[in-house]
C-alpha positions as CSV (number, residue, x, y, z in Angstrom):
1,M,-47.4,124.7,-39.1
2,K,-49.7,121.9,-38.3
3,F,-48.4,118.4,-38.5
4,Y,-50.6,115.6,-39.5
5,Q,-51.0,112.9,-36.8
6,A,-52.3,109.6,-38.0
7,D,-54.5,107.7,-35.6
8,T,-52.2,105.0,-34.4
9,E,-53.7,101.8,-33.2
10,E,-52.3,100.3,-30.0
11,P,-50.5,97.1,-30.8
12,E,-52.4,94.1,-29.7
13,I,-50.9,90.8,-28.7
14,N,-53.1,87.8,-29.5
15,L,-52.7,85.5,-26.5
16,T,-54.8,82.7,-27.9
17,A,-51.9,81.0,-29.7
18,L,-49.7,81.4,-26.7
19,I,-52.3,79.8,-24.4
20,D,-52.7,76.9,-26.8
21,V,-49.0,76.2,-26.9
22,V,-48.8,76.4,-23.1
23,F,-51.6,73.9,-22.7
24,L,-50.1,71.6,-25.3
25,L,-46.8,71.6,-23.4
26,L,-48.6,71.0,-20.1
27,I,-50.5,68.0,-21.6
28,F,-47.2,66.6,-23.1
29,F,-45.4,66.7,-19.8
30,M,-48.3,65.3,-17.9
31,V,-48.6,62.3,-20.3
32,S,-44.8,61.7,-20.6
33,T,-44.0,61.9,-16.9
34,T,-43.8,58.7,-14.8
35,F,-44.4,58.9,-11.1
36,D,-42.1,56.5,-9.3
37,Q,-43.0,56.3,-5.7
38,T,-39.7,54.7,-4.7
39,R,-37.8,57.8,-5.8
40,R,-39.1,59.7,-2.9
41,F,-37.2,57.4,-0.6
42,D,-33.5,56.9,-0.7
43,V,-33.3,53.1,-1.3
44,S,-30.5,51.2,-2.9
45,L,-31.8,47.8,-4.0
46,P,-29.7,44.7,-3.8
47,V,-28.2,43.2,-7.0
48,S,-29.5,40.0,-8.5
49,E,-28.2,38.2,-11.5
50,S,-31.5,36.4,-12.0
51,A,-33.9,39.3,-11.6
52,S,-36.9,39.4,-13.9
53,A,-39.0,42.4,-14.9
54,I,-42.3,43.0,-13.1
55,D,-45.0,42.7,-15.7
56,R,-47.3,45.2,-14.0
57,V,-47.2,48.8,-14.9
58,S,-49.0,50.0,-11.8
59,E,-47.6,47.9,-9.0
60,S,-48.3,48.3,-5.3
61,S,-45.2,48.9,-3.3
62,V,-43.9,49.0,0.2
63,V,-40.5,50.7,0.8
64,L,-38.3,49.5,3.7
65,M,-35.5,51.9,4.6
66,V,-32.3,51.3,6.5
67,D,-33.4,53.3,9.6
68,G,-36.5,51.1,10.0
69,R,-39.0,53.5,8.3
70,V,-41.7,52.0,6.1
71,G,-43.3,53.9,3.2
72,I,-46.6,53.0,1.7
73,G,-47.8,55.6,-0.8
74,D,-47.8,58.9,1.1
75,W,-47.7,57.3,4.5
76,V,-44.4,56.9,6.3
77,G,-44.2,54.9,9.6
78,R,-41.9,52.8,11.7
79,L,-41.5,49.0,11.4
80,D,-41.6,49.0,15.2
81,D,-45.2,50.2,15.3
82,R,-46.7,47.0,14.0
83,L,-50.3,47.9,14.7
84,A,-50.2,51.2,12.7
85,L,-48.3,49.4,9.9
86,Q,-50.8,46.6,9.8
87,E,-53.7,49.0,9.7
88,Q,-52.1,51.0,6.9
89,L,-51.4,47.8,4.9
90,Q,-55.0,46.8,5.2
91,Q,-56.2,50.1,4.0
92,A,-53.8,50.2,1.1
93,F,-53.9,46.7,-0.2
94,V,-56.7,44.6,1.3
95,S,-60.0,45.6,-0.4
96,D,-62.1,42.9,1.1
97,T,-64.1,43.8,4.1
98,D,-63.7,40.4,5.7
99,G,-59.9,40.7,5.6
100,S,-59.4,37.6,3.5
101,G,-56.8,39.3,1.3
102,S,-56.6,40.2,-2.3
103,D,-54.9,38.9,-5.4
104,E,-52.8,42.0,-5.8
105,V,-49.0,41.5,-5.8
106,V,-47.3,43.8,-3.3
107,V,-43.6,44.6,-4.1
108,I,-41.2,45.2,-1.2
109,Y,-38.4,47.7,-2.1
110,A,-35.9,47.0,0.7
111,D,-32.6,48.7,0.9
112,E,-29.6,46.3,0.5
113,E,-28.4,47.3,4.0
114,V,-31.6,46.3,5.7
115,S,-31.2,43.1,7.8
116,H,-33.0,39.9,6.8
117,G,-34.8,40.1,10.2
118,Q,-36.4,43.4,9.3
119,V,-37.7,42.0,5.9
120,V,-39.1,39.0,7.6
121,T,-40.8,41.2,10.2
122,L,-42.3,43.3,7.4
123,M,-43.5,40.2,5.6
124,S,-45.1,38.8,8.8
125,V,-47.0,42.1,9.4
126,M,-48.1,42.0,5.7
127,A,-49.4,38.4,6.2
128,A,-51.3,39.5,9.4
129,A,-52.8,42.4,7.4
130,G,-54.1,40.0,4.7
131,V,-51.6,40.6,2.0
132,E,-51.2,37.2,0.2
133,S,-48.8,37.8,-2.7
134,V,-45.4,39.4,-2.1
135,Q,-42.4,40.0,-4.3
136,V,-39.0,41.5,-3.4
137,A,-37.5,44.0,-5.8
138,T,-33.9,43.8,-6.9
139,R,-31.6,45.5,-9.4
140,Y,-30.4,43.4,-12.4
141,N,-26.7,42.9,-12.5
142,Q,-25.7,43.1,-16.2
143,P,-22.6,41.0,-16.9
């Protein structure tokens, strides 16, 4: 006895819809993600009761850690190496070729355990590099 065998089509998965969904998810996460440079470094900011929010979305930042390391973007150096630090500050924040400085506000994220002398040293190196406007970041102490 001969059985009838129907021509069966191979099941086909349409990947177009899946690819569209993956790209939409990718775009969503890229748009909704914020990249905080200070999260790369373990810094505990000091508390202030009179802190005000920085009105800039894309701020320039310098991170000063307890062990004397300084972070500027992807660069990490030592506070003791003033020449390298000054050169990196000039490249990152001073856009004028004559070194006269820029009107960009640079925010210092210094750990609360960092000594006052280290912050002053960093500010003097920043002044020598041509950075004119400096702010110090703090955490707001809610009553």
